[in-house]
C-alpha positions as CSV (number, residue, x, y, z in Angstrom):
1,X,59.2,12.5,-224.8
2,X,59.5,16.2,-224.8
3,X,63.0,17.7,-224.7
4,X,63.8,21.3,-223.6
5,X,67.1,23.1,-223.6
6,X,67.7,26.0,-221.2
7,X,70.5,28.5,-222.0
8,X,71.7,31.0,-219.4
9,X,74.7,32.4,-217.7
10,X,76.3,31.4,-214.4
11,X,74.3,33.0,-211.6
12,X,71.0,33.1,-213.4
13,X,69.7,29.9,-211.8
14,X,69.9,27.9,-215.1
15,X,70.4,24.5,-213.4
16,X,67.8,25.2,-210.7
17,X,65.3,26.0,-213.5
18,X,66.0,22.6,-215.1
19,X,65.5,20.8,-211.8
20,X,62.4,22.7,-211.0
21,X,60.8,21.8,-214.3
22,X,61.6,18.1,-213.9
23,X,60.3,18.3,-210.3
24,X,57.1,19.9,-211.5
25,X,56.7,16.9,-213.9
26,X,57.0,14.5,-210.9
27,X,54.3,16.5,-209.1
28,X,51.8,15.4,-211.7
29,X,53.0,11.8,-211.8
30,X,55.0,12.2,-215.0
31,X,58.7,11.4,-215.5
32,X,61.3,14.2,-215.5
33,X,65.0,14.3,-216.1
34,X,67.3,17.3,-215.7
35,X,71.0,17.8,-215.9
36,X,73.4,20.6,-216.5
37,X,76.3,20.9,-218.9
38,X,79.0,23.1,-217.5
39,X,81.8,24.7,-219.5
40,X,83.8,27.2,-217.5
41,X,82.1,27.3,-214.1
42,X,82.2,31.0,-213.4
43,X,79.6,33.7,-212.9
44,X,78.5,35.1,-216.3
45,X,79.8,32.1,-218.3
46,X,77.3,30.4,-220.6
47,X,75.6,27.4,-219.0
48,X,73.3,24.9,-220.7
49,X,70.8,22.6,-218.9
50,X,68.6,19.9,-220.4
51,X,65.2,18.7,-219.4
52,X,63.2,15.7,-220.6
53,X,59.5,15.1,-219.7
54,X,57.7,11.9,-220.5
55,X,54.8,9.6,-219.5
56,X,57.3,6.7,-219.3
57,X,60.6,6.2,-217.5
58,X,63.4,8.1,-219.3
59,X,66.3,6.0,-220.4
60,X,68.1,8.5,-222.6
61,X,71.1,10.1,-220.9
62,X,72.7,12.2,-223.6
63,X,72.6,15.9,-224.1
64,X,69.5,17.3,-225.8
65,X,70.4,18.0,-229.4
66,X,67.1,18.6,-231.0
67,X,64.8,20.3,-228.4
68,X,61.2,21.1,-229.1
69,X,61.6,24.3,-226.9
70,X,64.4,26.6,-225.9
71,X,64.3,28.8,-222.8
72,X,66.9,31.5,-223.0
73,X,67.7,33.4,-219.8
74,X,69.8,36.1,-221.5
75,X,68.9,37.6,-224.8
76,X,72.5,38.2,-225.7
77,X,72.8,34.4,-226.0
78,X,70.6,34.5,-229.0
79,X,73.7,35.7,-230.9
80,X,76.0,33.0,-229.6
81,X,76.8,30.3,-232.1
82,X,75.1,27.0,-231.4
83,X,72.4,28.3,-229.1
84,X,69.6,27.8,-231.6
85,X,71.1,24.6,-233.1
86,X,68.9,21.6,-233.4
87,X,65.6,23.3,-232.6
88,X,62.8,21.3,-234.1
89,X,60.9,22.8,-237.0
90,X,58.2,25.1,-235.5
91,X,59.8,24.8,-232.1
92,X,59.3,27.5,-229.5
93,X,61.8,30.0,-228.2
94,X,61.1,31.8,-224.9
95,X,63.6,34.6,-224.2
96,X,64.2,36.8,-221.2
97,X,64.0,40.2,-222.8
98,X,62.4,43.7,-222.4
99,X,62.1,43.9,-226.2
100,X,58.8,42.9,-227.9
101,X,58.3,39.4,-229.2
102,X,57.7,40.8,-232.7
103,X,61.0,42.8,-232.6
104,X,63.0,39.7,-231.6
105,X,61.2,37.4,-234.0
106,X,62.0,39.7,-236.9
107,X,65.6,40.2,-235.8
108,X,66.3,36.5,-235.4
109,X,64.0,35.2,-238.2
110,X,62.5,32.8,-235.7
111,X,59.2,32.8,-233.8
112,X,60.2,34.1,-230.4
113,X,58.2,35.0,-227.3
114,X,59.8,37.6,-225.1
115,X,59.2,37.9,-221.3
116,X,60.8,40.6,-219.1
117,X,61.7,38.0,-216.5
118,X,64.7,39.8,-215.0
119,X,62.6,43.0,-214.6
120,X,59.8,41.0,-212.9
121,X,62.2,39.1,-210.6
122,X,63.9,42.4,-209.6
123,X,60.5,43.9,-208.8
124,X,59.0,41.0,-206.9
125,X,62.0,39.1,-205.5
126,X,64.4,42.1,-205.2
127,X,67.0,39.9,-207.1
128,X,67.5,39.8,-210.9
129,X,67.1,36.0,-211.1
130,X,64.9,35.2,-214.1
131,X,64.5,31.4,-213.9
132,X,61.2,30.9,-212.1
133,X,59.5,33.7,-214.1
134,X,60.6,32.0,-217.3
135,X,59.3,28.6,-216.2
136,X,55.9,30.1,-215.4
137,X,55.8,31.8,-218.8
138,X,56.9,28.5,-220.5
139,X,54.1,26.5,-218.7
140,X,51.5,29.2,-219.6
141,X,52.5,29.0,-223.3
142,X,52.6,25.2,-223.5
143,X,50.3,24.0,-220.8
144,X,52.7,21.1,-220.7
145,X,52.3,20.9,-216.9
146,X,49.8,22.8,-214.7
147,X,51.2,26.0,-212.9
148,X,50.2,24.3,-209.7
149,X,52.9,21.7,-210.3
150,X,55.5,24.4,-210.5
151,X,54.1,26.0,-207.3
152,X,54.5,22.6,-205.6
153,X,58.0,22.1,-206.8
154,X,58.9,25.6,-205.4
155,X,57.5,24.7,-202.0
156,X,60.1,21.9,-201.8
157,X,62.9,24.3,-202.6
158,X,61.9,27.5,-200.8
159,X,60.3,28.5,-197.5
160,X,58.7,31.5,-195.9
161,X,58.9,34.9,-197.5
162,X,61.1,33.7,-200.4
163,X,58.6,31.1,-201.3
164,X,55.7,33.6,-201.1
165,X,57.5,36.0,-203.4
166,X,58.4,33.3,-205.9
167,X,54.7,32.2,-206.0
168,X,53.7,35.8,-206.6
169,X,56.4,36.0,-209.3
170,X,55.2,33.0,-211.2
171,X,51.6,34.1,-211.1
172,X,52.5,37.5,-212.6
173,X,54.9,36.0,-215.2
174,X,52.3,33.6,-216.4
175,X,50.0,36.5,-217.3
176,X,52.7,38.2,-219.4
177,X,52.7,35.7,-222.3
178,X,49.9,34.6,-224.7
179,X,48.3,31.7,-222.9
180,X,48.3,28.3,-224.7
181,X,50.1,29.7,-227.8
182,X,52.4,26.7,-227.9
183,X,49.9,24.1,-226.7
184,X,49.8,22.5,-230.2
185,X,53.6,22.1,-230.4
186,X,53.9,19.5,-227.7
187,X,50.6,17.8,-228.5
188,X,51.7,17.4,-232.2
189,X,55.0,16.0,-230.9
190,X,53.1,13.5,-228.8
191,X,51.0,12.4,-231.8
192,X,54.1,11.9,-234.0
193,X,55.7,9.8,-231.3
194,X,52.6,7.7,-230.8
195,X,52.2,7.0,-234.5
196,X,56.0,6.3,-235.1
């Protein structure tokens, strides 16, 4: 089972991101689970959502404490206590940022991939909502699920011009990260689980 934690702020589509990722897993006949954890429900307040993806039905219902991956929709959250807690050794961190991956990695002393998701969303959607761009970047990095599965999940949620723009956004976002860089992280995870 692969566990992912998504950190964002109210209004960034954090919960939608989690549901889309789980829905993308269903598109390729895998099991997905997504649920949010709300603190103060107000715009701009930190929001956490959890995603699990597996080849078997998922029975676990607790919060994700030791994710293999973190998706962070606001780079300021990197400095909030607890955001990086529990990340597995060698786990991947994808951050919505206009800074370089090298700059953020050095600053945080962690291996971080930066993607200017808000900028891309503003340019293509006309709205600064980074969630779908980050998911596309995440799937390009991990190849955990095919991009086509995300496209399919989007077609169930959006229609018309909004759908077209989101499909364009995910295509562009996927090209902004080093493809397959994290591929080994979830395949190693799979081997450990299989041999446990």
